[in-house]
N, C-alpha and C positions, 0 to 999 in steps of 0.2 A: 625141077629146074633151075630155081637159082642155086641148090645148093645145097651146104649149112653157113645161116645169118651171121657175121661176124657180132663176139661180143662186148659192149659199153662197160665201159667199168664203173665198177662198182654193180653191178645188175646185167640182165637179161631179160629182152624181149617176150613174154610168154605170148607160143602158139596160139592163147584159147582166142588171143587177142584180134592174132589175124588171120584165123579160121571160121567169125560169129556172121550169120547172116543178119541183113538190114534187120530184118524182121525184130533179132535178137539186141539186134543193140538201139532199138528205140524201146526197149525194154527197160533195159539198163539204163538212159540219161531220162525217164518218168517212170517213175513206182510208184508215181499216184495218178489219178486222172488233175489232163492241164485243171478244172476248175477249181476243185478244192483245190490246188497246190496254189493261185490267186485268191482266194478265199483264206484260205489262211494267212497267206504275202501281207494281204489289205488286213485282215484283223492284226497284224505282228505290229506294222506299220501304227496301225490308231494307238494302240499300247505305249508304245513307245513315245513317239509322239504327246500322248495325253504326259506318261513320267518326265518328259522331257519338259514338256509346259511349266508343271509340277516346280520340278529341280532349275528351272528360270527365273520362275512368279517366288518361290521361297532364296533362292539367292539372288536375288536382282533387288524383289517389295518387299521380303521380309529379311532381307539376311540381318541388317542389323538388329533387327528386336530379338532373334534368335540368337544372334551372338553376347546384344546383350544381356541374354540370359542364361549364356552359358555359361560369362567369364559375369555375372552375381554368381551362380551356384560354386563356382572356385575361387571367388576373390570379393572381398568384403570390404568396407571401407567403417572400420572400427573406429565410431567420433570421438573425439578426447574436450570433454567441457573445460570452459575456460576457466580460469580465479575470475571472481569477484573481485570487483574495484574494494577496494579496504578505506574506512567510513571516518575521518577522525574529526574531534573538538577542534576550536577554535585556537588551542595552542600546540596542536600538532599530536594528538594523547589520541590512539588511537581507540576506537570501540567497538570493533569486532572486528574476526580476525579468519584467514581459511586456514583450514585443518587438511591435510590431505584426508583421506579415507579410499575403498575402494566401493564401488556399488555390484549389484549385480544386476544382469538383463537378460530379456528375451529374446530370442527373432521366433514370429509366429510359422514362417515357412520350413522351421526346421525343427519344431516339435514334431514329435512320431505321432503319424497317424492311426495305430493299434492301437483298441483303446486300453488295452492290461502294457502297453507302455506309458503311455498316455497317463492312467492312475502311477505305474510309478514315479511318471516325472514329478505328481505333481502330491504324493506322498517325502518323495525325498524333497523338496524345495522345502517344504512345510518343516519336514524334523531338522533338515541341516541348517538352512538359508534360513530359517522361520518366520516366515511368510504370513499374514497373516492365508486362511482357506480363502477368505473371497477377494481378497487379489489372484489369487491362484486359478478360482474358476472361473473370474472372470476373463483373465486374457485365455484362457484354454477353450473360450469360446466364441474365439476372435478368430478359427478358420488357419488355414496354412497360406489359403491363395493368396499372391502381391502383398503378401505383410514382411517385407522387409526391414523393412524401421520395425529397427530393438525395441522395447516395449520394458521399461522400469520395472523389476519386484523388487527392491531394495534396496533405498540410499546410503548402507552403514551397514558394511560389513562385517564382523571381528576377525582377529585373528584368527580364536577358533574356529571359524563356521569357514571360513577361506580354506582351512586347516586339512576342514570335512570333504572339504567341495572337493575337493585337489584332489584327495585319494578318493575317491567317488563318483570321476566326471563322468563316464560311461554310464551315471545315469540321470545325467544333465546332457538330456539332446535339445542343442537349440540356447545355452543355458550360459553364458559366459561372466566373466568378471570384468571393470574398465573401473581405471583412476577416476577417480572424482575426489569429495573439499563438501568438507561442508563449513557453516559458518557455526564462529562461537562469539557470542556475544556478550563483552564486558560489564559486569553489574549490569546485570538483563534485564531481572527485573524491574530497577530504578528506569531504563533508557529504552522499556519496550513498547510501550507506544508510541515513543518518536522514532525507533529505528523501526517498526515493525521486521519484518522478518521472511524468509525463505521460502519455497517447500515445493514439494513434485508440482508438476505443470497440472492441470484440468483435461479433461477434454475439451470443455469447452471454452476454455484457455486457448489450448490449441489450434481450435479452428479460427477464431480469431487473433490468434496473431501471428507473424512473421517471422520465418525461419525460425523455427523450434521445433525443437521432439521429444518423444516422448518420455526420455527419460531425462531432462532437461531441470532445470530449478528454475523458478522465476521470483519475482518480488513480490509480495500478497498485503501487508501491510507497510505502513510508514514511508521511510523513504525509501526504503526495501524493494515497493510498490511505483512509489511516484517518481524515484530518477533509474528503473528497469536499465533504457534505453541507454544509460550512463554509464552502470554497475556490470553487466552481462559481458559485454565483450564478446568476443570471435574464437568458436570454436574450432579444436584441433583436426586431423584425425589419420589415423591407423588404418595403413592399405596393406592388407594381411592375406595372403592365403586361408582357404580352409578348406575341410574334408568334408565327406557329402552329411556331416552332425549337423557340420558349422561350426565346428571346435577349430580356431586356429593353430596353422600349423608353424609357417614365419611370416615375419614383415616385413611389407617389396616399399615399402616408403612411408616418409610418416609427415606430413605440415604440421606447424607447431601453430596451440590456441596462443589468440594474443588478451590479453590480460584485460579486466574491465578498469572504467577510468576509478580514480580515488577521489570520492568526495571533503571536502575541508565545511562542515559546519559553522555557523554564526557561536552554536551555544557552548557556555561554555561546563565542561563535564561534574568539574567541583561545588559549581552554582547550583549544576540540576540536583546533584547525592545532595547538597545540602538545604534544598529545598527540599526533595523528597524526605530526608529522616525528620525533619521541621514539624513538615503537615503530618508524618504519621507518630509522629510521637505526639501532636496533639490529640491525633484520631484515638490513640489507642486509649489516652488519659481518661477522653471521655465519650469510652464505651463505642466509636463513633469508629463508620469504615472506605467512606467515599468520600472523594473531596481531588481539588485541581489545587495550578499553582502554576504561571504561565511568569516568563516575565523576560520584556521586549527593550532596547535600544528606544527611543521614543528619537532619536536626530536620523535611523535611516531603516526600522520598521526588522531591523534584523533580530529573532527568538534569539535569548540566551541560552532560557529555560522552559522546560513542559513538559506538567510533570501532570500526568494521572494516579488515583489512586485506589480501589486497588491495581497493583501492575502485573502483572506476570510472567511467566518465565519464557521469551521466546526460543530459548536453548532446544526448548521444549518440540518445535516448531521444526528447525533445520537442519534438527538431527533423526525426524516423524518420528514425530507421535501415533500416541495409542488410541484405541479408539474409545478407554476407559478413560484417561488421563483430558483426550478433548470432552465426551460428555460431559465431566466435571468441570473444565471452565464453561463450558456451556448455560449449566445448570445453578453455576450460585449466581447467588443472589445478588450478589456487590458489583456481578456483569464487570469479572476484572478486562475482558476485552474491550472492553468498551471504554473509547476516549472522549471523557469528561472534557477535556478543554481545549477540544475545539466539533466535536458532535454534539456534544451536550446541550438542553437548552432550556435555558431557568429565565423566570421571570425575575429581573436584576436587581429589582427594589430600590431602594437609595441609594445606588451607583446610578443610578441614571439621572439624580437630582441638575450634577449639573451639567448632563445637554439642553432640561431643560430652563433651566436660568441664565442659557447662554442662547437659547431660544427666544425666552420672554424679554430679556435686554436689547433682541438685534430689534423683534420686531415692536419695540417702548411699550408692549404691556407692563411694565416695570421700567426703572430706571435704579443705578448703583444704590442710590441714598431711599426705597420704595418702604416702608413699616409696613406690618403686615401685624395684624395681636391674633395669638395661638391661645383659644382658653384653654384650647385642649381635646374640640372639635367642632366640631360644623355641621347645623342640620339645612337641610334641603324636603322641603314637603313634612314625608314624614319620616322619610332617612336620615340617619347622622352617621357623619362622615368620619372617624378618629384621631386623634392626634398621639404617639405614644409618650408624651409628657406634655405640661405644659408649659409652654418655649416663650410668652407675652410678645413682648414688640422686637420683630426682629427686619434688620436688611437682609438683603440679598446673601450675603456674604455669613449673619449669620446663620440665617438658615441655614445654609450647604452644610456647616461649620456640626451645626443643632440635630440638622437633621427632621427642617418643624415639616411636618406634611401639611401641616392647615397652608403654611406658604405656598408649597407649588398644588397643593388641590385649587388655590385663590389663582393664580398666575397658566394653568393650566385650561381647566374647566369654568373662572371665574366667579367672582364671589364679595361683596360689600361693598358695591360701585367699580369694581375694576373686573373689565370684559377679557373674560379669559384667552388662548393661545385657541384653543377647540380640537380638535383631532384633526383636524386637514394639516394646519401648520405643524404642528406638535408631531406629528407621522411625516411631512415634513424637513426637519429638522433632526428628527434620527436619524432619521435616511443617510443625512448627508457625514454624520458625525460615525456610518460604516452598519448602522443596523438595519437588518429585516434583507440582507443578503449575507455571502460567503463572503469573508475577507479577502479569499482566490491563495492563501496560502499554499506552500510548496508541498506539501500534505493532502493522503486522499482520507473520502470520507467526513469533507469540514461539510456542516451543518447551514443553512440560514435563518435561522434563526423567524421568527413572527411579528411586522408592523400591521397592529390589526387596525380595519378603517371599517363604516357604518356596510357597506357591501360586504365585507366580508363576515361580518356577523349578519346580517340578513342572510348569506346565500349555505355558512357555513352550519348557521344555529337558527335561523328562520326569527329570529327577533330581531327589533328596531333597538338600536344605539340610543342610550340612555346617558343622561349628565353625569349619571354614576359612574357610567365607560370615562368619562371623560377625568374625574377624577380618578381614577386607579389606574387609567395610563401614565395622569399626567409625575404619579410615584413608583414608575416601574412593576406596577403591579396588573392585573385584571389579565390580557391574554397577549400581551407583551411579552416577546420570548428571547432569550440573545444566551451565545455561547460566552465562555469566557475570556473567550482570545476577541471575542468580537469587544467585551465591551473594557477592553484595557486596552485596546488598540483606539475607540474612542477616548479613552483617557489622556494617551499618548498624544491624540493628533491638541487634546487643550493643552501639554505640555511642551510641548513644540512650538506654541504659537502660530497653531489650524493647518497643517499638514497630515491628511489620513496615508498611511505609506501601507502600500502591499505586506503582509510580515513577508518573514521567508528563512531558512535555517541551513539553505547551503547557502554558501559565499563565492564560494569558486568548486571545482573541477579540474583533475590533474588529466590526463591523456600518460600512456605507455611512454611517447615521445619527453615528457617531462612538462612540457607548456601547458601552463593553469587557463582554464576559462575563467572571468569574475561574474557574477550572478549577480546584475548591479540592482537597489533598489526600482522599487518604482510604486510613482508617488498615485494617486488613486483621484483627488481633487486637494485643490489648497485654495485658500483666501473666503472661504466659504461662510466666515465666520470673523466680526474685526480684533484685529490683536488688544486692542485696546481693549473688548468685551470679554477676552480670553484670559486676559490680563485678570479682570475681576473677577472669573470664575477659580481662578488658578490662589487670589489670595484666599477664597473662601474656604478651599479646596488647603491650605496653610495652616486657615486658624479650626478646622476638624482637631489638628493635631496638637496645636497650641491653646486652644480653647473649651474644645469639643467633643467629637466622642473618640476618636482616638489618642488622647493626653498621654500615655501609656511610650509613645513613639518621642516625645519631647529629650528624652535620655540620651536619644541616640547624638555621636557625634558629629554628624549633617543634617541639616533640613530636613523635613520630608512632609510631602501634605496629600490628602489621602480623600475618601472617603467610605465611612462602614454601609452596610446596607441588611437588612433580612427581607426576604420575602417569604410570605405562608404560601403554604400550599397541599392542599385534599382539605377534610377536614376539621382533622386533628390541627397538636400545636405544634408539628412539626416546620423548621423555616431551614433557608438555606442561607447559609451567611454567607455575605461579602464582607472587602477591604481592598481596593485599587487604590493605589499612590505614587508616584515617583518622587526621585531623589535627586540630586542634589535639587531642593528646590528651585535656587536663583539661576544653577543651569543643571535640567534632567540631563543625565545621561543613563538612567533605568525607570523603566515603571512595573510593578509589580502588580498583578491580581491573585488573590488567597477566596478557595472558594470549601467550603465546607458546608454535606449535606445531612440533610436529616438528620438535624439540629433540633434541640427542645426547648422551645421558645424563641427571645430577643437575643439571642448568642452571640448577634455579630463580634461579642468583643472575642473569640471564639480562633477569628483569623486575624488581626490584633499582633497578635503574642507568637504566631508563625512567622508574621509582616518581619515584625523586630527580631527575630532571630537570624531572618533571611539579611535583611541590610544591615544589623549587626555584623555579621559574617561578609558580606562583602565589601561596608565601607575601608574592613581592617584588613583581606584579603587581596584589592582590587584598587579599589579607587586611594588605601594608602600605603598601598607594597612600593609604588614607582614600577610598576609593571606597567611596559610599554605594548600592549596587547586592547586595553580599552582607552581613548585616547579622549 
């Protein structure tokens, strides 16, 4: 009817479309039943909604978390430890330096999961880096999850180990090298107890510290520990891109580490060496092995030397001490790791008598002219309390000089018509001079010592306090215990006229900006004993050198005052020998104490030659050289 339809550009209308019936057209539009199609539509829409919701949740609410994980898998911050501050003596001589080195660390999340691969990693770490099997085994048990913080494998890698590591790097999944430094201590044995050392941070230290990493080194003993916050500095880091095995590919940026602050000590390094050499020479000549020397300035409490023998090589710790070497130090019967100068507690013996003299004069038990006869002993009931010799009639000055036990038995516990101080007043005055409590020196591990009383004895021993306990206390024996530093500090207060200072070894700190912060002297107490009474005590201590138990010091070019002492311990004939002193007598600038442990009998004179040798050097090299370091 219409004839042939016109063509459209590029196509023609199919005749079949024009000739199909309505029923056939319906089949083309709905190949499935309507209800099934609608069901399919709703299910699909629901699934798409769930997927869309999940995408929204992960993108919006969890996007930061997963982005961070992705970034951490490709970009890491490799920490760079800060150089620790340098420690100098009072004249600017460095006592420790930082030596650049390379360390090895492992990131647990990068360790292989495959058991065989882990075994190969373990073998490589042990054979190439020479890490203890216990160390790597402990790390391998950490697991991978959320352990992006590096764990220290070894502080100091040798050049040979580094070359082997780089040639076999595919065997070290998760292991990387980092720039580090270790401490090198000059004259390490001589300064070991004073400086201490730094070492690998432990799990407990990591948990209690702030802003530390498992790869960090931390001060363990001595100044390194007590001034950790000053010395440690602030770490830097390199921001690097890593591959799937955690191996660095390229550095994206760096933040430089800020070095720790420097410390300037009150310590005279040459005096420290002289004290160590003099003590060690005497100990060796007598077949002994343990002792201590401390020197301080009585004018402000600054410590000039602090020696404990035997010492130890603190470089062993800073470089990573082996298990065998550490066990050897622990098992050494002379306890080289023990700082006798501040942590050892001993009966002070006759070095306690100047304090008792000050107490008796202050309380009016005696005056400076009171004479007491020593016939070699006194008897109370069935008990005899002996003197070390017959000293005859002595006043308080001569009693100090010749160390008369009978004189101090009498003023302490009472005898022959003289009512003694008694334990309460003896304890009171001893505590005023610093006994029974730590001095507060800026070093860790100081002991308190002990001042006993009836309550302490009853509680500790279940026994009452006897008159004999008063007598023993008065001569520095019995239950009384003190550190060498406590005894020296009490005598320094006598020397300076009655001021008890907090001893200190650090005089100032210097920051990276070059500014210094002083560590001022601190006074514990002053004015607790009359200056006139302390003058009498000093005169007695001077007579110790001119006419008493330390006359060998009379030949020194400057006058010295002091007090010898011995204290028996145990059941044998072993004693600890003491000599505490100050000089020059009329203008004290230095006070020194010498302790010799476990000598035979009453050989307190072992300590006097050591002090004489130290004074002789000090007078020539310091007080006689015109140096302006000590004024």
